[in-house]
N, C-alpha and C positions, 0 to 999 in steps of 0.2 A: 522787301519791305524795310523801312528805315525806323530805328528804334527812337522813339521820342521819351526823354525823361519826364518823370513825373514830378521830380523834385520841385522845379518851378511853380507848379501848381499848389504843393504843399505850402511853400513860402508864401504865396500869394494869399491863401485861404487863411493862413496864420495872420497875416497882415490885416485882413478884412475882420477877423475876429478882435483883434486888437483894437481896431478903429471903433467896431460896434460896443466893445467894452468901455473904451473912453467915453463915447457918446452918452452910454448910461450913466457913467460916473457923474458927468456934468448935468444930466438931467436929474439926478437925485440932489445935487448942489442946488440947482435951481428950485427944486421942489422943497427941500430942507429949509433954505433960506427965504422961502416965499417970495422969489423973484417974478414968479408968474402964476396965473390961478392953477390951482391942481387940477381942475377940469381939463386944462389944455396939455398940462405935462404928463398926466397920468397915461393917456392914450400912446404917447411918444415913448414913454418908459416901457410900456407893455410891448410896444413893437421893437425897441433896442433889445429887450430880453429874448424875443423871439428870434431876432437876428443873431444874437450870440449863440443861441441853442443851434441854429441852423449851420452856422459857421464851424461850430464845434464838432458837430456830427459829420459835416462835411470833411473837417480836417482828420477826423478819426478814420474815415473811409478811406481817403486818400493815402493816409500812412499804411493802412492795413494793405491796400492794393500794391504799395510799393514794395512792401515785405514780400507779398504773394508773387509780384513780377520778377523780382530780384531776391530770391531766397538766400543766395549766398552772402549777399550785402547785409540781408536781416541776420543772418547767422553771425557775421562779424561784429555787428553792433551788439547783438545780445550777449556774446561771449568775448567781450572787449576787456576782461580782466586779466589778471595775473596768469601766465601760462602753468605756473606751479599749482594753481588751483585745480587743474584737471588732473 
């Protein structure tokens, strides 16, 4: 069986979360500057908040899975301090 890296999925999930956060920012600007009716913007803002939460949770699960699948990589990342500290 061929090993597939999970890191491209983590990068993609992070990118999706950033896009959702940026959309949320612009929806807030639209709402605060009264560029569109609040009745139209608020449902979109709520959905953007939900997407940020979904992508954040997904990203956390992917990162946890990466550490579980490759524990030595996780150990190296966690203990990447000075050797004299041990």
